[in-house]
N, C-alpha and C positions, 0 to 999 in steps of 0.2 A: 504494500500500500504506500503510495507516494505521499510524502509530507508536503504541506503547504508552506508558502513563504509569505510572511506578513512583514514586509520590509519597513513599514512605517512604525512598527512596534518599538516602544521605548523599553521593552523588557525582554527577558530571555524566556523562551518557552521550551518545555520538554515535550517533544512530539511523541505520540504513540507509535509513530512510524520509525523504522530503522533504515529505510532505503533513501535514495537520492531525492532532492527537492524538485518539485514540479508544480507548474501552474495548475489550478484546480478546475478551470473551465475545460470542457471537453466536448467533442462532438460524437463520441461513442463511448461505451463502457462495457465492462464485463461484470460478472457477479462479484468479483473482488473489488473492494472499495478503492476509489481513486481520490478520496477526500480524507484528510487526516484530522484527528482530534488533537488539539493542543491542551495539555494540562500544564497550567502556568505556575511557575514558581513565585511570580509576583502577580500583581493585579493587571487588569486588562486595559486595552487601548481606549483612549478617550476620542470619540468621534463626534465633534460638535455637541459635547455633553453640557447640559445646564443643570446645576443642582437646584433643588427647591429651597435649600438653605441660603440665607443671605450671606454675601461675602463678608469675611471678618478682616479687620485691620491687623497688620502684622503685630505680633506680640512676642515678648521674650520667652524663651523656653520655660522659664520659671513660672510664668503666669498662664501659659498656653495649656500645659498638661499633656496628656497622651494624644497621639495623632488620631484624628477622627476615623472610625472604621467606615469604609465605603459600603454602600448598599446598592443593589440592583433596583430596577423599577418595581418589580414584584415585592421585594423586601420592603421598600419604602411604603408602598400602598398598604401592605398588611401591617406594618408597624404603626402607621397612622390610624388604621382602623382598630388596632388593638390598644391604642393610646399608649404606645411605647416609643422610646427614643431610638431603640435599636432592636432588630431581630436578626437572627442568622438561620441558615438552612438547618432544619431539624427541630427548631423550636416548636412546641405545641402552644398555641395562643388562642385566646377567645377574641373573636373578630366581630365588630359591629357591621351589620349588613346594610348596604344602601338600597339595593333593589333585590327582590325575590320574584322570579318568574316561574309560573307553572302553566301547564296546558291540559287539554282534555284527557290525555292518557294517564298522566300522573297526578293531576290535581285532585280528583276524588279521593285517592289514597292518601295524599298529603294532608288534606283537610280532615279525613277520617282519623288519622293518627293524632292530629292536633286536638280534635275533640275528645278522643280517648284519654289522652294524657293531661290535658288542661281543663277538661270539663265541657259538657254539652253547651253550656251558656257562656263559655269563655270568649273573649274578644281577641282578635289578632293584635300584634304589637303596634302596627301602623298601617291602616287601610290605604294610605296613599303611597306606600312603598312596595305594594304587592301588585304585580301585573299578571293578569290571567288571559291567555290567548288560545282559544280553540283553533286547532290547525291540523291535527294528525288524521283522525278518522271522521271526516266531516261529510263529504258528499257520498253517502252510502245509505242503503236501506237497512243496514244492520242495526237492530233495535238496541243492542247493548252499547254500541258506539254512540248512537243518538242519546241514550240515557246518560252517558258520561257528560255530555254538554249540558243536559238538563240539571244534573247534580251540581255542576260548577255554577250554573246560573243561580241555583238556590243558595249555595254558600256565599256567593258574591253579594247577593241581595241582603242576606242575613248579616254579613259583616261590613256592609256598606263599602265594598271595594271600589275605589275610584276608577281604576283602569281594568275594566273587564270588556274585552272586545267581542261582543256577543254575536251570535248568528241564530236566527229563528227560521228563516225561509231558506230551506236547503235547495229549493227548486230554482232560485235565482239569487246568486250571491250579491248581485248589485242592489237588491232590495234591502240589504242589511248594511246601513252606513257605518255601523260600528265594527263590523267584521273586517279583519285585516288580512290574515293568512299566516304564512310560516313565521313562527315566533321570533327566530333569530334575525330575520330581515325586518320584521315589524318593530322589534325593540329599537333598532337603529332609526328607522323612519319616523317613529313617534317620539323620539327624543329621550329615550330611557337609557341610552349609552353615553356615559360621560367620563372623561379622563380622570384618573386618580381614585375612582370609586370601586367598591366591591359589589359585583353583580353575580348572584347565584341563580341557577335554574334547574328544574327537574328534567334536564335533557343534556345528554353528553356534549352536544354541539353548542352549548352556551358559551364555550370558549371563543366563538366567533367574535364576541364583543371585545375581546382583547385588542382588536384592531384599533380601538379608540383610546388605547393607553390606559386600560383599566384591568383590574383583576377579575376575570370572569371564568367560572368553571361550573360543571354539572354536579349535582348532588342527588342523593336518593330521597325517597318519600319520607323516610324516618327523620333524616336531617331537616328536610323541608318542613315537616310538622313541628319540629323544635324551633326553627327560625320563625315560623308563623306566630308562635307564642311568645318568643323572646327577642327576636331581631338579632340574635347572636348565633355563632357557630364556632365549634372548636376545629381549628385547622393546623396542620403541620406546615411550616414554611418550606416550600420546595427550593432546591438548588436551581440555578439558572444555566441553561445552555444558550450560547449565542450563535446566531446564523447571520453572517455578513454577506450580503448579496450586492456585488458591485457590477458595473458595466451597463451598457445600454441594452435595454430589453428589445430583442428582435421583434419585428412586426407580426410574426406568426406565433409568438409565444404569449401565454397568459399565466396568471397567478396559479391556476390549476396545474400547469406544467411544473411550476417551481415547487409547489408543495409535494407533488408526486415524486419529483426528483429527490427531494429531501427525505421523504419517508422511505423511498427505495434505498437511500444511502444508509439510514440509521436503523431501519426495520420498524415493525409495528410495536416493538418493545423498547426501542432505542431511547425514548424520552420518558420512560415510566416514572410518574410522579415528579416530573421536572418541568420547569418553565422553559418555553422556547421563545427567546427574544430575537426579533428580526430587526436588522439595521442594514445600512449601506445605501449607496447612491441609487440602486435599483428600487429599493423599498421606498425611498423618498419620492420616486417618480410615479408610484402606483396611486390610482384613485382609491377612495374609501371602499368601494365595492370590491375591488381587487384585493385590498388588504384584508377585507372580511373573508374572502375565499381562502387566503393564506392561513389565517388564524383558525378558521373553521375546522380544518383537518388536523390540527396538532394532536387531537385526541386519538387519531388513527395511528399516531406514533407512540401512544401511551402518555402523552403530555398532560400535566395537571392544568396548564393554561398556556396560552400564547399571548404575546404582547408586542406592540409596536410603539416606539416613541411618538407621542403626538407632535404634530407640526402645524403649519398653516392650513394644510389640506384637512387635517382633523378638526381644527378649531372652526374653520368655515362651515364644515358640515354640521357640527354639534350646535354651534351658536345660532344656526338658522332653524333649529328644531327644539330648543329648550331655553328657558330663562332661569333654570336652576343653576346656581353658582357651582363651580367646580374648580379644582386645582390640579393641573398636570404635574406629574413627577417624571424624573429622568434618572437613569443609572449614573452613579458617580464614576468619575474617572478611575478611581481605585477600587471599584467594585470587583468582587470575585465571581468568575464564571467557571463552571466545572468542565466546560468544553467549548472550543471555538471551531466553527466550520466556516469556510470561505468559498464562495462560488463566483466565477466570472460568468455572469448570465449571458453575455454576448456570444458565448461558445456553446450554449445549450441547445438542444433540439426538442421538438414536441414528443411527449412521452405518454404512455398509458399504463394503467395498472391492470394486469391480466388476472383472470380468475385464479384463486378465490381469495385474494388478500390485497389490501392497498399497498403493500410493499413489494408486490410482484411486478416490478418495474421493467418496462421494455420501451425501446424507441418505437414510435408509431410506425415508422417506415419498415421496421423489422416484422410488423404484423400484417403486412399488406395482403397476405394470402388467407387471412382469417375472414371467412364469410360470416356476415351478420344477418339477423332477422329483423332488427328494429333499432331505433335510436330514441333516446329519452333525454329531453332538455328541461331541467327543472331542479327543485329542492333549494334548501338554504345555501348549498354550495354553488349550484349552477343555474339558479332560476331568478337571478336579479336582472334589473333592466339592462345593464351592460353585457350580461351573458347573452341575452336575446339579441341585442344590437350586434354583437360579434357574430352570432350564427347568421343573422340576416345579411351582414356585410359579406360573408363568404358566399352565401347563396346568390346574392346579387352579382358578385364578381364572377361566379361560375356560369350563371345564366342557364342552369340545367334543372331538371326535376329530380326529386329524390327517388331512389330505387327500392327503398324499404319504408314501412310505416314510420313516421317521425312524429313523436308525441311532444307537445309543448305544454308545460304547466308553470305559469307564472307564480312566483312565490307569494305575492300579495296583491291586493286590489290595486295599489298604486302601480306596481309593475305591470299588471294586466292593462291598465289604462295607458301606460307608456308604450306598450306594445302596439296599441291601436292609434296613438296620437303623435308620438315623436318621430320625426323624419330620420332616416338612417343616413349618416353623412356619406356623400358621394353617390347617392341613389337617385338624385333628381327629385327629391321630396317624398319618396315613397316611405311608408311606415313599415315596421317589422311585420305587421299583420298582412300587409299587401304582398310583401316579398315572400312570406311563408306560404301564402295562398298560391302565388305563381309557381313556387317550387313544389307544390303538391303535398305540403305538410298537413297534418291534422289541424283543425281549428284550435287555437289556444283554449285550454280548459279552465275551469274554475280554480282560483288560487288556493293552494293547500300543499301539504307535504306530499300528497298524491301517492305514487307507487314507490317512492324512495325506500320505504320500509315495508313494502308489501301491502299490509292492511287487509280489510275484508275482501272477499272474493270479487265484489262488484266495484272495487276501486278502479278508477280510470287508469288505463295503461299498465295495470298490474301484470306481471309475468305469470300467467296461468298455465303456460306450457313451457317445456324445456327449451327455450329459445336463447339465442345469443344477442345480447343487447350492448350497444355502446351508450354510456350514460354519463351525464355531468354530475351525478350524485357523489356520495362520499364513501360508500362501503360496497363491497362486492363479495361478501361471504355467501356460502350456499344458502339459498332461501331468502336472501335479503330483500329482493324485490318481488317475492312471491314463490314461484316454483323452486323447490330445493335442487333441481337439476339445471336450473337456468345458469347461463354464463354471462357475467357482467364485466365489461371492460370500462374502467373509469377513465374519463378523458376530459379535456377542455371543451368549451362550446365550439371552438374552431375545429378541433379534431372530430367532434361529434357530427357537426354539419358536413364536413368533408366526407366522413364515412357514410352518411345518409345518401350522398350523391353517387357513391360507387357501389354500395352494398358490401363493402369490405372495410376493415380498419384502415384508415387512410391518413397519411400525413397532410395537414392542411396546406403545406407549401405547394401542393399540386394545383391549388386554386388561388393562392394568395401571392404567388410570385410570377 
């Protein structure tokens, strides 16, 4: 395994590699890793780091005392939430929660535990800090799934929950002005994601919100029941791995390619109970939606949370959606990272994750002989406005019709409206919906999690047969999208759209260059 060179480093690193040094950008790879882990004897690089602590005037050693211990972003957020001046990885601390999110699948259980432990007439700790978003099993005739939403409605009315995004008319989602759709996208769109805060959710992909510079992670129903009653949770402070992505992003790559590249490098267990912090010039160039894609899948590497330093892009997005005050934090220049990975993004190629694991990485062009039966574009990972814009851009550039059924499931009502209203750049004013229709795709469906996690048998686009699907979703384990013998290739919206046009797994450069 070749070791990386971080020439700007002011410290000496002990690399886990013993071979010659080599640049980490690459156009091809084998199963053996080409990216090294640096375990540093001293602290890590400062890259435009800003501390939340006010600068101090120079003082003599006698009055200064010991040198301040540096903290990472995650450590600072948790320290502040625990009302402590310092935390280190491994500390078990009681944390004050800023936002708790739950949905129709886990909400009934979480509220049930809350009532069992705190009493039938107990009140939640703060009805304005709880967000309830029906999104998983919504557009189905399954009576048990429908009952889950009814139960949530009863709890929210009883507890006077301010942010309950309800749906009552399942026949026409547009008749429900409060209904949003996929929780992780709706949280951002509705202003519930804010730098420096602690956001917990009863869903593993709650880590998506780390894109906003906050600590965000998934918890179980028991923990959620406790948070409902107290507003607190006991957490172990995770160590932080740093991923530095530099270089200009090629026009045919998307954030989905980056995170699949990383997961393929470190494996689905490579970041177990660790923070994955992303930085570098490439990260700074990404839009908020692309950053969300990156953080969304850290849990697929076992990560406790993902986080990106907030910048002007972050602040512009957040300030347009909330008036709640917040305070960003940034890693100190002398913070400790358990590992550093560095990528030259300009040398990367489109990738997919082959069945049946998100770390089963391969170049898209290496899978050109894989015949597919369908394409699915949607979910919290790949169902945002920019994801559909990307697919439409490729379809328009190709000027061809799809060869396999292509299902489109916008994440939220807002995304659905964007698909029908926003012009696709370079298309002469055409919307995504118009381009999708010309390409022969299915009509965009009602916004929800859809078939990403299978769901009831009547879920739109569910894999009810052992078919091969290229999907912009996040997991490809057996049975994930329905049929246990189905085969799922995880891919970017570009790669998914290109594959729809050929009927095989296809590198998007065939249509974008």
